[in-house]
Structure formats: C-alpha cells, structure tokens
N, CA and C atoms of all chains as a GROMACS GRO file, in nm:
protein
  588
    1MET      N    1   3.003   3.332   0.616
    1MET     CA    2   2.972   3.201   0.674
    1MET      C    3   2.985   3.210   0.826
    2PRO      N    4   2.877   3.184   0.901
    2PRO     CA    5   2.884   3.193   1.047
    2PRO      C    6   2.968   3.080   1.105
    3GLY      N    7   3.024   3.104   1.224
    3GLY     CA    8   3.097   2.999   1.294
    3GLY      C    9   2.999   2.898   1.350
    4ALA      N   10   3.050   2.783   1.390
    4ALA     CA   11   2.965   2.681   1.454
    4ALA      C   12   2.918   2.736   1.588
    5PRO      N   13   2.800   2.693   1.635
    5PRO     CA   14   2.753   2.742   1.765
    5PRO      C   15   2.853   2.711   1.875
    6LEU      N   16   2.874   2.809   1.964
    6LEU     CA   17   2.967   2.788   2.075
    6LEU      C   18   2.914   2.678   2.167
    7PRO      N   19   3.003   2.595   2.218
    7PRO     CA   20   2.956   2.490   2.309
    7PRO      C   21   2.904   2.550   2.440
    8GLU      N   22   2.788   2.507   2.481
    8GLU     CA   23   2.729   2.559   2.606
    8GLU      C   24   2.778   2.479   2.727
    9GLY      N   25   2.806   2.351   2.702
    9GLY     CA   26   2.844   2.264   2.813
    9GLY      C   27   2.992   2.268   2.842
   10ASP      N   28   3.036   2.176   2.931
   10ASP     CA   29   3.177   2.175   2.968
   10ASP      C   30   3.236   2.034   2.956
   11THR      N   31   3.182   1.958   2.861
   11THR     CA   32   3.238   1.823   2.842
   11THR      C   33   3.334   1.823   2.724
   12VAL      N   34   3.424   1.726   2.730
   12VAL     CA   35   3.522   1.711   2.622
   12VAL      C   36   3.449   1.686   2.490
   13GLY      N   37   3.344   1.604   2.496
   13GLY     CA   38   3.269   1.571   2.374
   13GLY      C   39   3.213   1.694   2.306
   14GLU      N   40   3.159   1.784   2.387
   14GLU     CA   41   3.101   1.906   2.327
   14GLU      C   42   3.207   1.990   2.258
   15TRP      N   43   3.324   1.998   2.321
   15TRP     CA   44   3.430   2.080   2.263
   15TRP      C   45   3.489   2.015   2.138
   16VAL      N   46   3.500   1.884   2.140
   16VAL     CA   47   3.553   1.815   2.020
   16VAL      C   48   3.452   1.825   1.906
   17ALA      N   49   3.325   1.809   1.940
   17ALA     CA   50   3.220   1.822   1.837
   17ALA      C   51   3.218   1.965   1.781
   18PHE      N   52   3.243   2.062   1.869
   18PHE     CA   53   3.250   2.202   1.824
   18PHE      C   54   3.363   2.219   1.723
   19ALA      N   55   3.478   2.160   1.754
   19ALA     CA   56   3.593   2.170   1.662
   19ALA      C   57   3.559   2.110   1.526
   20ASP      N   58   3.490   1.997   1.529
   20ASP     CA   59   3.452   1.933   1.402
   20ASP      C   60   3.352   2.021   1.325
   21ALA      N   61   3.253   2.072   1.398
   21ALA     CA   62   3.152   2.156   1.333
   21ALA      C   63   3.215   2.282   1.275
   22GLN      N   64   3.312   2.338   1.348
   22GLN     CA   65   3.380   2.457   1.299
   22GLN      C   66   3.457   2.427   1.172
   23THR      N   67   3.519   2.309   1.167
   23THR     CA   68   3.591   2.269   1.046
   23THR      C   69   3.494   2.254   0.929
   24GLY      N   70   3.375   2.203   0.959
   24GLY     CA   71   3.272   2.192   0.854
   24GLY      C   72   3.235   2.329   0.800
   25GLN      N   73   3.223   2.428   0.890
   25GLN     CA   74   3.192   2.563   0.845
   25GLN      C   75   3.306   2.620   0.760
   26LEU      N   76   3.430   2.587   0.800
   26LEU     CA   77   3.546   2.632   0.722
   26LEU      C   78   3.543   2.571   0.582
   27ASP      N   79   3.511   2.442   0.575
   27ASP     CA   80   3.499   2.375   0.444
   27ASP      C   81   3.396   2.445   0.357
   28LYS      N   82   3.283   2.479   0.420
   28LYS     CA   83   3.177   2.544   0.342
   28LYS      C   84   3.221   2.682   0.292
   29ALA      N   85   3.291   2.755   0.380
   29ALA     CA   86   3.339   2.889   0.339
   29ALA      C   87   3.438   2.876   0.224
   30ASN      N   88   3.530   2.778   0.235
   30ASN     CA   89   3.628   2.758   0.128
   30ASN      C   90   3.559   2.718  -0.002
   31ASP      N   91   3.460   2.630   0.009
   31ASP     CA   92   3.388   2.587  -0.112
   31ASP      C   93   3.318   2.705  -0.179
   32ARG      N   94   3.261   2.792  -0.096
   32ARG     CA   95   3.192   2.908  -0.154
   32ARG      C   96   3.290   2.996  -0.233
   33ILE      N   97   3.410   3.012  -0.178
   33ILE     CA   98   3.510   3.095  -0.248
   33ILE      C   99   3.550   3.028  -0.379
   34ILE      N  100   3.577   2.897  -0.373
   34ILE     CA  101   3.620   2.824  -0.493
   34ILE      C  102   3.512   2.831  -0.601
   35VAL      N  103   3.386   2.807  -0.560
   35VAL     CA  104   3.276   2.809  -0.657
   35VAL      C  105   3.257   2.950  -0.714
   36SER      N  106   3.265   3.051  -0.627
   36SER     CA  107   3.246   3.190  -0.674
   36SER      C  108   3.355   3.228  -0.775
   37ILE      N  109   3.479   3.195  -0.742
   37ILE     CA  110   3.589   3.229  -0.833
   37ILE      C  111   3.571   3.154  -0.965
   38GLY      N  112   3.529   3.028  -0.956
   38GLY     CA  113   3.506   2.948  -1.078
   38GLY      C  114   3.400   3.011  -1.166
   39ILE      N  115   3.291   3.057  -1.105
   39ILE     CA  116   3.182   3.120  -1.183
   39ILE      C  117   3.236   3.245  -1.254
   40ILE      N  118   3.311   3.325  -1.180
   40ILE     CA  119   3.363   3.450  -1.239
   40ILE      C  120   3.464   3.420  -1.350
   41GLU      N  121   3.554   3.324  -1.325
   41GLU     CA  122   3.656   3.292  -1.426
   41GLU      C  123   3.591   3.239  -1.554
   42ARG      N  124   3.492   3.150  -1.538
   42ARG     CA  125   3.427   3.096  -1.659
   42ARG      C  126   3.348   3.205  -1.733
   43CYS      N  127   3.288   3.295  -1.657
   43CYS     CA  128   3.214   3.406  -1.717
   43CYS      C  129   3.309   3.495  -1.798
   44GLU      N  130   3.424   3.526  -1.739
   44GLU     CA  131   3.522   3.610  -1.809
   44GLU      C  132   3.575   3.540  -1.933
   45ALA      N  133   3.598   3.409  -1.923
   45ALA     CA  134   3.650   3.334  -2.038
   45ALA      C  135   3.549   3.335  -2.152
   46ARG      N  136   3.420   3.319  -2.118
   46ARG     CA  137   3.316   3.321  -2.222
   46ARG      C  138   3.312   3.457  -2.291
   47ASN      N  139   3.327   3.564  -2.211
   47ASN     CA  140   3.325   3.698  -2.271
   47ASN      C  141   3.446   3.718  -2.363
   48ARG      N  142   3.562   3.668  -2.317
   48ARG     CA  143   3.682   3.679  -2.402
   48ARG      C  144   3.662   3.603  -2.532
   49ASP      N  145   3.605   3.483  -2.523
   49ASP     CA  146   3.581   3.402  -2.644
   49ASP      C  147   3.483   3.472  -2.738
   50ALA      N  148   3.382   3.537  -2.678
   50ALA     CA  149   3.282   3.606  -2.760
   50ALA      C  150   3.347   3.719  -2.839
   51ILE      N  151   3.442   3.788  -2.776
   51ILE     CA  152   3.512   3.898  -2.843
   51ILE      C  153   3.610   3.842  -2.946
   52ALA      N  154   3.682   3.735  -2.908
   52ALA     CA  155   3.783   3.677  -2.998
   52ALA      C  156   3.718   3.621  -3.124
   53ALA      N  157   3.595   3.573  -3.112
   53ALA     CA  158   3.527   3.514  -3.228
   53ALA      C  159   3.495   3.620  -3.334
   54VAL      N  160   3.492   3.746  -3.293
   54VAL     CA  161   3.459   3.855  -3.387
   54VAL      C  162   3.585   3.925  -3.436
   55ASP      N  163   3.686   3.932  -3.350
   55ASP     CA  164   3.810   4.000  -3.386
   55ASP      C  165   3.881   3.932  -3.501
   56HIS      N  166   3.932   4.011  -3.593
   56HIS     CA  167   4.021   3.956  -3.696
   56HIS      C  168   4.114   4.066  -3.744
   57ALA      N  169   4.207   4.032  -3.832
   57ALA     CA  170   4.307   4.128  -3.876
   57ALA      C  171   4.241   4.244  -3.953
   58TRP      N  172   4.305   4.361  -3.946
   58TRP     CA  173   4.247   4.481  -4.006
   58TRP      C  174   4.227   4.467  -4.156
   59TRP      N  175   4.312   4.383  -4.219
   59TRP     CA  176   4.305   4.373  -4.365
   59TRP      C  177   4.199   4.273  -4.411
   60GLN      N  178   4.141   4.202  -4.320
   60GLN     CA  179   4.038   4.106  -4.360
   60GLN      C  180   3.903   4.176  -4.375
   61PHE      N  181   3.836   4.151  -4.486
   61PHE     CA  182   3.705   4.211  -4.508
   61PHE      C  183   3.596   4.117  -4.462
   62MET      N  184   3.786   6.639  -7.732
   62MET     CA  185   3.801   6.741  -7.626
   62MET      C  186   3.832   6.674  -7.491
   63ILE      N  187   3.742   6.578  -7.455
   63ILE     CA  188   3.763   6.505  -7.328
   63ILE      C  189   3.888   6.419  -7.339
   64GLY      N  190   3.904   6.358  -7.455
   64GLY     CA  191   4.021   6.274  -7.478
   64GLY      C  192   4.149   6.353  -7.465
   65LYS      N  193   4.148   6.474  -7.519
   65LYS     CA  194   4.267   6.559  -7.509
   65LYS      C  195   4.295   6.597  -7.364
   66PHE      N  196   4.184   6.624  -7.289
   66PHE     CA  197   4.200   6.664  -7.148
   66PHE      C  198   4.266   6.552  -7.066
   67PHE      N  199   4.217   6.430  -7.085
   67PHE     CA  200   4.273   6.319  -7.007
   67PHE      C  201   4.411   6.278  -7.054
   68ALA      N  202   4.445   6.322  -7.180
   68ALA     CA  203   4.580   6.294  -7.229
   68ALA      C  204   4.681   6.392  -7.169
   69SER      N  205   4.630   6.507  -7.123
   69SER     CA  206   4.720   6.606  -7.063
   69SER      C  207   4.756   6.566  -6.919
   70LEU      N  208   4.860   6.630  -6.865
   70LEU     CA  209   4.906   6.601  -6.728
   70LEU      C  210   4.796   6.634  -6.627
   71ALA      N  211   4.732   6.748  -6.645
   71ALA     CA  212   4.625   6.789  -6.552
   71ALA      C  213   4.511   6.689  -6.556
   72GLY      N  214   4.480   6.639  -6.676
   72GLY     CA  215   4.372   6.541  -6.691
   72GLY      C  216   4.405   6.411  -6.620
   73ARG      N  217   4.530   6.370  -6.637
   73ARG     CA  218   4.574   6.244  -6.572
   73ARG      C  219   4.568   6.257  -6.419
   74ILE      N  220   4.611   6.373  -6.371
   74ILE     CA  221   4.607   6.396  -6.225
   74ILE      C  222   4.463   6.394  -6.176
   75THR      N  223   4.376   6.458  -6.252
   75THR     CA  224   4.234   6.463  -6.215
   75THR      C  225   4.176   6.322  -6.212
   76LEU      N  226   4.209   6.245  -6.316
   76LEU     CA  227   4.158   6.108  -6.325
   76LEU      C  228   4.210   6.022  -6.209
   77ALA      N  229   4.341   6.040  -6.180
   77ALA     CA  230   4.401   5.962  -6.071
   77ALA      C  231   4.336   6.001  -5.938
   78ALA      N  232   4.315   6.130  -5.917
   78ALA     CA  233   4.253   6.176  -5.793
   78ALA      C  234   4.112   6.120  -5.781
   79PHE      N  235   4.039   6.117  -5.893
   79PHE     CA  236   3.903   6.065  -5.892
   79PHE      C  237   3.902   5.916  -5.855
   80LEU      N  238   3.996   5.843  -5.919
   80LEU     CA  239   4.002   5.698  -5.890
   80LEU      C  240   4.040   5.671  -5.743
   81VAL      N  241   4.134   5.751  -5.693
   81VAL     CA  242   4.174   5.735  -5.552
   81VAL      C  243   4.054   5.765  -5.461
   82GLY      N  244   3.980   5.870  -5.497
   82GLY     CA  245   3.861   5.907  -5.418
   82GLY      C  246   3.759   5.795  -5.419
   83VAL      N  247   3.735   5.736  -5.536
   83VAL     CA  248   3.639   5.625  -5.546
   83VAL      C  249   3.686   5.507  -5.461
   84LEU      N  250   3.816   5.480  -5.468
   84LEU     CA  251   3.873   5.367  -5.392
   84LEU      C  252   3.855   5.390  -5.240
   85ILE      N  253   3.888   5.512  -5.195
   85ILE     CA  254   3.876   5.542  -5.051
   85ILE      C  255   3.730   5.532  -5.007
   86PHE      N  256   3.642   5.586  -5.090
   86PHE     CA  257   3.500   5.582  -5.057
   86PHE      C  258   3.451   5.436  -5.046
   87GLY      N  259   3.495   5.356  -5.143
   87GLY     CA  260   3.456   5.213  -5.144
   87GLY      C  261   3.503   5.140  -5.020
   88ILE      N  262   3.629   5.164  -4.984
   88ILE     CA  263   3.686   5.095  -4.866
   88ILE      C  264   3.613   5.140  -4.740
   89SER      N  265   3.586   5.273  -4.730
   89SER     CA  266   3.521   5.322  -4.607
   89SER      C  267   3.380   5.266  -4.595
   90GLN      N  268   3.311   5.254  -4.709
   90GLN     CA  269   3.176   5.196  -4.707
   90GLN      C  270   3.181   5.051  -4.659
   91CYS      N  271   3.281   4.981  -4.715
   91CYS     CA  272   3.298   4.839  -4.682
   91CYS      C  273   3.331   4.823  -4.535
   92ASN      N  274   3.420   4.910  -4.484
   92ASN     CA  275   3.458   4.903  -4.342
   92ASN      C  276   3.340   4.936  -4.253
   93GLY      N  277   3.260   5.033  -4.295
   93GLY     CA  278   3.141   5.070  -4.216
   93GLY      C  279   3.045   4.953  -4.204
   94GLU      N  280   3.023   4.886  -4.316
   94GLU     CA  281   2.932   4.769  -4.314
   94GLU      C  282   2.990   4.658  -4.227
   95ARG      N  283   3.123   4.640  -4.239
   95ARG     CA  284   3.189   4.536  -4.161
   95ARG      C  285   3.177   4.566  -4.012
   96SER      N  286   3.197   4.694  -3.976
   96SER     CA  287   3.188   4.732  -3.834
   96SER      C  288   3.048   4.703  -3.780
   97ALA      N  289   2.947   4.738  -3.858
   97ALA     CA  290   2.809   4.715  -3.813
   97ALA      C  291   2.782   4.566  -3.798
   98ARG      N  292   2.832   4.488  -3.893
   98ARG     CA  293   2.815   4.342  -3.889
   98ARG      C  294   2.885   4.284  -3.765
   99GLU      N  295   3.009   4.334  -3.744
   99GLU     CA  296   3.087   4.285  -3.629
   99GLU      C  297   3.021   4.322  -3.496
  100GLU      N  298   2.971   4.444  -3.492
  100GLU     CA  299   2.905   4.491  -3.369
  100GLU      C  300   2.785   4.403  -3.337
  101SER      N  301   2.709   4.373  -3.440
  101SER     CA  302   2.590   4.289  -3.422
  101SER      C  303   2.629   4.148  -3.376
  102ARG      N  304   2.732   4.096  -3.440
  102ARG     CA  305   2.779   3.960  -3.406
  102ARG      C  306   2.835   3.956  -3.264
  103LEU      N  307   2.908   4.062  -3.228
  103LEU     CA  308   2.966   4.070  -3.093
  103LEU      C  309   2.855   4.072  -2.988
  104ARG      N  310   2.750   4.151  -3.017
  104ARG     CA  311   2.639   4.158  -2.921
  104ARG      C  312   2.571   4.022  -2.906
  105GLN      N  313   2.555   3.954  -3.018
  105GLN     CA  314   2.493   3.820  -3.013
  105GLN      C  315   2.578   3.724  -2.932
  106ASN      N  316   2.710   3.727  -2.961
  106ASN     CA  317   2.802   3.637  -2.889
  106ASN      C  318   2.802   3.665  -2.739
  107GLN      N  319   2.802   3.795  -2.706
  107GLN     CA  320   2.806   3.831  -2.563
  107GLN      C  321   2.674   3.798  -2.494
  108ALA      N  322   2.565   3.815  -2.564
  108ALA     CA  323   2.434   3.779  -2.506
  108ALA      C  324   2.430   3.629  -2.479
  109SER      N  325   2.483   3.553  -2.574
  109SER     CA  326   2.487   3.407  -2.558
  109SER      C  327   2.578   3.369  -2.440
  110ALA      N  328   2.692   3.439  -2.430
  110ALA     CA  329   2.787   3.411  -2.320
  110ALA      C  330   2.724   3.443  -2.185
  111ILE      N  331   2.650   3.554  -2.178
  111ILE     CA  332   2.583   3.593  -2.053
  111ILE      C  333   2.480   3.489  -2.014
  112SER      N  334   2.407   3.442  -2.113
  112SER     CA  335   2.303   3.341  -2.088
  112SER      C  336   2.366   3.211  -2.035
  113GLN      N  337   2.475   3.170  -2.098
  113GLN     CA  338   2.546   3.048  -2.052
  113GLN      C  339   2.600   3.068  -1.911
  114SER      N  340   2.654   3.188  -1.884
  114SER     CA  341   2.710   3.216  -1.752
  114SER      C  342   2.602   3.214  -1.645
  115ALA      N  343   2.485   3.264  -1.679
  115ALA     CA  344   2.374   3.263  -1.582
  115ALA      C  345   2.334   3.120  -1.549
  116ARG      N  346   2.325   3.036  -1.653
  116ARG     CA  347   2.291   2.894  -1.629
  116ARG      C  348   2.400   2.826  -1.546
  117ASP      N  349   2.524   2.858  -1.579
  117ASP     CA  350   2.639   2.802  -1.506
  117ASP      C  351   2.633   2.841  -1.359
  118ALA      N  352   2.605   2.970  -1.333
  118ALA     CA  353   2.601   3.019  -1.193
  118ALA      C  354   2.488   2.951  -1.115
  119ILE      N  355   2.374   2.934  -1.179
  119ILE     CA  356   2.260   2.870  -1.111
  119ILE      C  357   2.294   2.724  -1.078
  120ALA      N  358   2.356   2.656  -1.175
  120ALA     CA  359   2.393   2.516  -1.153
  120ALA      C  360   2.498   2.504  -1.043
  121ALA      N  361   2.597   2.595  -1.045
  121ALA     CA  362   2.704   2.591  -0.945
  121ALA      C  363   2.648   2.619  -0.806
  122GLU      N  364   2.555   2.714  -0.800
  122GLU     CA  365   2.492   2.750  -0.672
  122GLU      C  366   2.413   2.630  -0.618
  123GLY      N  367   2.343   2.562  -0.707
  123GLY     CA  368   2.266   2.444  -0.666
  123GLY      C  369   2.356   2.333  -0.613
  124ALA      N  370   2.468   2.311  -0.684
  124ALA     CA  371   2.564   2.208  -0.643
  124ALA      C  372   2.625   2.244  -0.507
  125LEU      N  373   2.651   2.373  -0.488
  125LEU     CA  374   2.709   2.419  -0.362
  125LEU      C  375   2.613   2.396  -0.246
  126ARG      N  376   2.485   2.426  -0.269
  126ARG     CA  377   2.384   2.406  -0.163
  126ARG      C  378   2.378   2.257  -0.125
  127SER      N  379   2.382   2.170  -0.225
  127SER     CA  380   2.378   2.026  -0.198
  127SER      C  381   2.499   1.984  -0.116
  128GLN      N  382   2.614   2.040  -0.155
  128GLN     CA  383   2.739   2.008  -0.085
  128GLN      C  384   2.731   2.055   0.061
  129GLU      N  385   2.671   2.173   0.083
  129GLU     CA  386   2.661   2.226   0.220
  129GLU      C  387   2.563   2.144   0.304
  130THR      N  388   2.457   2.099   0.240
  130THR     CA  389   2.361   2.013   0.311
  130THR      C  390   2.430   1.884   0.353
  131PHE      N  391   2.510   1.829   0.261
  131PHE     CA  392   2.585   1.707   0.291
  131PHE      C  393   2.685   1.731   0.405
  132SER      N  394   2.752   1.847   0.401
  132SER     CA  395   2.850   1.881   0.504
  132SER      C  396   2.782   1.891   0.641
  133ASP      N  397   2.662   1.949   0.646
  133ASP     CA  398   2.587   1.960   0.772
  133ASP      C  399   2.549   1.821   0.823
  134GLN      N  400   2.513   1.734   0.730
  134GLN     CA  401   2.477   1.596   0.767
  134GLN      C  402   2.599   1.525   0.828
  135VAL      N  403   2.715   1.545   0.764
  135VAL     CA  404   2.840   1.485   0.816
  135VAL      C  405   2.868   1.538   0.956
  136ALA      N  406   2.848   1.669   0.976
  136ALA     CA  407   2.874   1.730   1.108
  136ALA      C  408   2.783   1.666   1.214
  137ARG      N  409   2.657   1.643   1.179
  137ARG     CA  410   2.564   1.581   1.276
  137ARG      C  411   2.607   1.438   1.309
  138GLU      N  412   2.644   1.362   1.205
  138GLU     CA  413   2.690   1.224   1.227
  138GLU      C  414   2.817   1.222   1.311
  139ASN      N  415   2.909   1.312   1.279
  139ASN     CA  416   3.034   1.320   1.356
  139ASN      C  417   3.005   1.354   1.503
  140ALA      N  418   2.913   1.447   1.525
  140ALA     CA  419   2.879   1.488   1.662
  140ALA      C  420   2.825   1.368   1.740
  141ASP      N  421   2.739   1.290   1.674
  141ASP     CA  422   2.685   1.170   1.741
  141ASP      C  423   2.798   1.075   1.780
  142GLU      N  424   2.889   1.051   1.686
  142GLU     CA  425   3.001   0.959   1.714
  142GLU      C  426   3.087   1.012   1.827
  143ILE      N  427   3.113   1.140   1.825
  143ILE     CA  428   3.198   1.201   1.929
  143ILE      C  429   3.130   1.190   2.066
  144HIS      N  430   3.001   1.223   2.070
  144HIS     CA  431   2.929   1.218   2.199
  144HIS      C  432   2.917   1.076   2.253
  145ASN      N  433   2.917   0.979   2.161
  145ASN     CA  434   2.905   0.839   2.204
  145ASN      C  435   3.040   0.774   2.235
  146ALA      N  436   3.148   0.845   2.205
  146ALA     CA  437   3.281   0.788   2.228
  146ALA      C  438   3.313   0.786   2.378
  147ALA      N  439   3.397   0.690   2.416
  147ALA     CA  440   3.435   0.678   2.558
  147ALA      C  441   3.510   0.804   2.600
  148GLY      N  442   3.472   0.859   2.714
  148GLY     CA  443   3.540   0.977   2.766
  148GLY      C  444   3.479   1.108   2.721
  149ALA      N  445   3.379   1.098   2.638
  149ALA     CA  446   3.318   1.222   2.586
  149ALA      C  447   3.253   1.304   2.696
  150GLU      N  448   3.211   1.236   2.800
  150GLU     CA  449   3.143   1.307   2.909
  150GLU      C  450   3.240   1.363   3.014
  151ALA      N  451   3.367   1.339   2.993
  151ALA     CA  452   3.465   1.394   3.089
  151ALA      C  453   3.457   1.546   3.088
  152ALA      N  454   3.472   1.603   3.206
  152ALA     CA  455   3.458   1.748   3.217
  152ALA      C  456   3.586   1.820   3.175
  153VAL      N  457   3.568   1.930   3.104
  153VAL     CA  458   3.681   2.017   3.073
  153VAL      C  459   3.700   2.106   3.196
  154SER      N  460   3.823   2.131   3.234
  154SER     CA  461   3.844   2.213   3.355
  154SER      C  462   3.784   2.352   3.332
  155PRO      N  463   3.720   2.408   3.435
  155PRO     CA  464   3.651   2.537   3.421
  155PRO      C  465   3.744   2.648   3.370
  156GLY      N  466   3.869   2.644   3.413
  156GLY     CA  467   3.962   2.748   3.369
  156GLY      C  468   3.989   2.740   3.219
  157VAL      N  469   4.009   2.618   3.171
  157VAL     CA  470   4.036   2.599   3.027
  157VAL      C  471   3.913   2.636   2.947
  158ARG      N  472   3.796   2.595   2.998
  158ARG     CA  473   3.672   2.627   2.926
  158ARG      C  474   3.653   2.778   2.917
  159ALA      N  475   3.673   2.847   3.029
  159ALA     CA  476   3.655   2.992   3.029
  159ALA      C  477   3.755   3.060   2.935
  160ALA      N  478   3.879   3.011   2.937
  160ALA     CA  479   3.980   3.070   2.848
  160ALA      C  480   3.944   3.044   2.702
  161GLY      N  481   3.891   2.924   2.676
  161GLY     CA  482   3.850   2.890   2.538
  161GLY      C  483   3.738   2.979   2.490
  162VAL      N  484   3.637   2.996   2.575
  162VAL     CA  485   3.523   3.081   2.534
  162VAL      C  486   3.568   3.226   2.520
  163ASP      N  487   3.649   3.272   2.614
  163ASP     CA  488   3.699   3.410   2.604
  163ASP      C  489   3.777   3.431   2.474
  164SER      N  490   3.858   3.332   2.439
  164SER     CA  491   3.936   3.343   2.314
  164SER      C  492   3.843   3.352   2.195
  165LEU      N  493   3.743   3.265   2.192
  165LEU     CA  494   3.650   3.265   2.079
  165LEU      C  495   3.572   3.396   2.072
  166CYS      N  496   3.541   3.452   2.189
  166CYS     CA  497   3.464   3.577   2.193
  166CYS      C  498   3.545   3.696   2.140
  167LYS      N  499   3.676   3.680   2.128
  167LYS     CA  500   3.758   3.787   2.070
  167LYS      C  501   3.752   3.784   1.918
  168ARG      N  502   3.698   3.675   1.864
  168ARG     CA  503   3.689   3.661   1.718
  168ARG      C  504   3.563   3.730   1.666
  169ALA      N  505   3.578   3.788   1.546
  169ALA     CA  506   3.466   3.860   1.485
  169ALA      C  507   3.343   3.770   1.471
  170ALA      N  508   3.366   3.641   1.445
  170ALA     CA  509   3.255   3.549   1.422
  170ALA      C  510   3.165   3.535   1.544
  171TYR      N  511   3.219   3.557   1.664
  171TYR     CA  512   3.141   3.534   1.786
  171TYR      C  513   3.118   3.660   1.869
  172ARG      N  514   3.173   3.771   1.824
  172ARG     CA  515   3.169   3.892   1.906
  172ARG      C  516   3.026   3.928   1.948
  173GLY      N  517   2.933   3.913   1.855
  173GLY     CA  518   2.795   3.952   1.887
  173GLY      C  519   2.710   3.837   1.937
  174SER      N  520   2.771   3.722   1.960
  174SER     CA  521   2.690   3.606   1.999
  174SER      C  522   2.635   3.623   2.141
  175GLU      N  523   2.523   3.558   2.166
  175GLU     CA  524   2.455   3.572   2.294
  175GLU      C  525   2.546   3.536   2.410
  176GLN      N  526   2.618   3.424   2.391
  176GLN     CA  527   2.706   3.374   2.499
  176GLN      C  528   2.818   3.476   2.530
  177CYS      N  529   2.873   3.536   2.426
  177CYS     CA  530   2.980   3.633   2.447
  177CYS      C  531   2.927   3.760   2.510
  178LEU      N  532   2.809   3.804   2.466
  178LEU     CA  533   2.750   3.924   2.525
  178LEU      C  534   2.718   3.901   2.673
  179ARG      N  535   2.670   3.779   2.702
  179ARG     CA  536   2.640   3.744   2.843
  179ARG      C  537   2.766   3.752   2.926
  180ARG      N  538   2.875   3.697   2.869
  180ARG     CA  539   3.002   3.694   2.944
  180ARG      C  540   3.059   3.833   2.964
  181SER      N  541   3.050   3.915   2.858
  181SER     CA  542   3.111   4.048   2.869
  181SER      C  543   3.035   4.135   2.968
  182SER      N  544   2.905   4.105   2.989
  182SER     CA  545   2.827   4.186   3.085
  182SER      C  546   2.831   4.126   3.225
  183ALA      N  547   2.885   4.003   3.238
  183ALA     CA  548   2.890   3.938   3.370
  183ALA      C  549   2.997   4.005   3.455
  184PRO      N  550   2.971   4.019   3.586
  184PRO     CA  551   3.072   4.083   3.672
  184PRO      C  552   3.199   3.999   3.680
  185GLY      N  553   3.310   4.065   3.677
  185GLY     CA  554   3.438   3.995   3.690
  185GLY      C  555   3.493   3.944   3.558
  186VAL      N  556   3.420   3.962   3.450
  186VAL     CA  557   3.470   3.920   3.317
  186VAL      C  558   3.497   4.045   3.236
  187GLU      N  559   3.622   4.072   3.209
  187GLU     CA  560   3.656   4.192   3.131
  187GLU      C  561   3.722   4.149   3.002
  188GLY      N  562   3.690   4.222   2.900
  188GLY     CA  563   3.759   4.198   2.773
  188GLY      C  564   3.694   4.095   2.685
  189ALA      N  565   3.613   4.005   2.743
  189ALA     CA  566   3.549   3.904   2.660
  189ALA      C  567   3.453   3.972   2.564
  190GLY      N  568   3.460   3.932   2.440
  190GLY     CA  569   3.370   3.990   2.341
  190GLY      C  570   3.414   4.128   2.294
  191ALA      N  571   3.532   4.170   2.333
  191ALA     CA  572   3.578   4.303   2.292
  191ALA      C  573   3.708   4.295   2.213
  192GLY      N  574   3.727   4.187   2.145
  192GLY     CA  575   3.851   4.168   2.070
  192GLY      C  576   3.855   4.254   1.945
  193SER      N  577   3.973   4.256   1.883
  193SER     CA  578   3.988   4.337   1.763
  193SER      C  579   3.920   4.267   1.646
  194SER      N  580   3.893   4.346   1.543
  194SER     CA  581   3.824   4.291   1.427
  194SER      C  582   3.912   4.192   1.355
  195ALA      N  583   3.848   4.092   1.301
  195ALA     CA  584   3.921   3.998   1.216
  195ALA      C  585   3.952   4.069   1.085
  196PRO      N  586   4.066   4.034   1.022
  196PRO     CA  587   4.100   4.102   0.896
  196PRO      C  588   3.998   4.070   0.788
   0.00000   0.00000   0.00000
C-alpha cells in the first residue's frame, strides 16, 4: 500500500490533510491484512472440515 | 476320508488356518473398497471447499475494493474540510517543513518518490532519501 502523496506546499492545511490521507492509507493496509488473513483462515477451515467429514474410527466399515 | 482328516488335529489346524485366511482376505478387500470410497469422497469434499473458498475470496476482494473506494472518498471530503478550516492557510515554518520532508524521505514508502529524489540531488541536502529500509 503506497503512502499518501507528500505535501508539496507549506501550509498547515496541506500537512494536516496529508496526515489524514496517510491514516486512510494505513486503514486500507490494515483492512487488506485482515481480509487476507480471513480468506486464508476460512479456506483452511473448509479444508479441515472436508477431511473431518471423511475421517472415522479404524473399526468403522 | 475328508471327515476323518478334519477330525484330526492337523485337519483342524488346516481348517482354522483356511478360515483365518478367508477372514483376513475379506477384511482387506473391504478396507480397500473403503479406502477408495473415502479417497473419492475426500476429493469431492476438497473440490467443493476450494470452490467455496474461491467464491469467498472474490466476494471479500470486492468488498475490500468498495471499502477502499469509500476510504478515498472520506479522505477527499476530509481534505476539503481541512483546507476550508480557519488557519489552514497559515504557513508552516520552512525549517519544520524541511525536517518533516527529510524525515518522510527516510521511510521506505517515500525513498523513491520524485520529491525525495529531487531533495537528495539538491545541493546542500545530504541524507534525504537515503534512510534505512523499513522492516
């Protein structure tokens, strides 16, 4: 996730807006991590369930 | 003749061995069929799980894109409010601004940015854009 564009000017407004935009980029980066981990965790859980649905005790025919 | 053979100890042992052999063969056949059935079922279950996971990933990716679009919209609205606020046009002191940009140029996110490259090549500016890598 790229950082917010650096402020070109020298006003307080530009720097405060930069800080806000940077926080927005941080939010997006965090969301991407959360979503990615969620996708992987759900994928692994489905695979575990698929295996568990077939597994049974050795004595069961 | 056969009756006498099976009545003898050797006959009984032979019969028992035969029955045990039949039993083992039956169980192994049954287990083989079960393994094949299980293998097939496992493949079906896993194929179904992969298909569900693919749909899940596409949906999650779509939701994420929408969220990012919304976040960009919020950033634009916030920028407008900030620029319109009283005092927004006040000047930041040149020293603080230069220190701020130099600090940002030490970050991996900005090291290759045009502004940082300009600063690092400008006379009298040393170290800007040459910071250590972010972890």
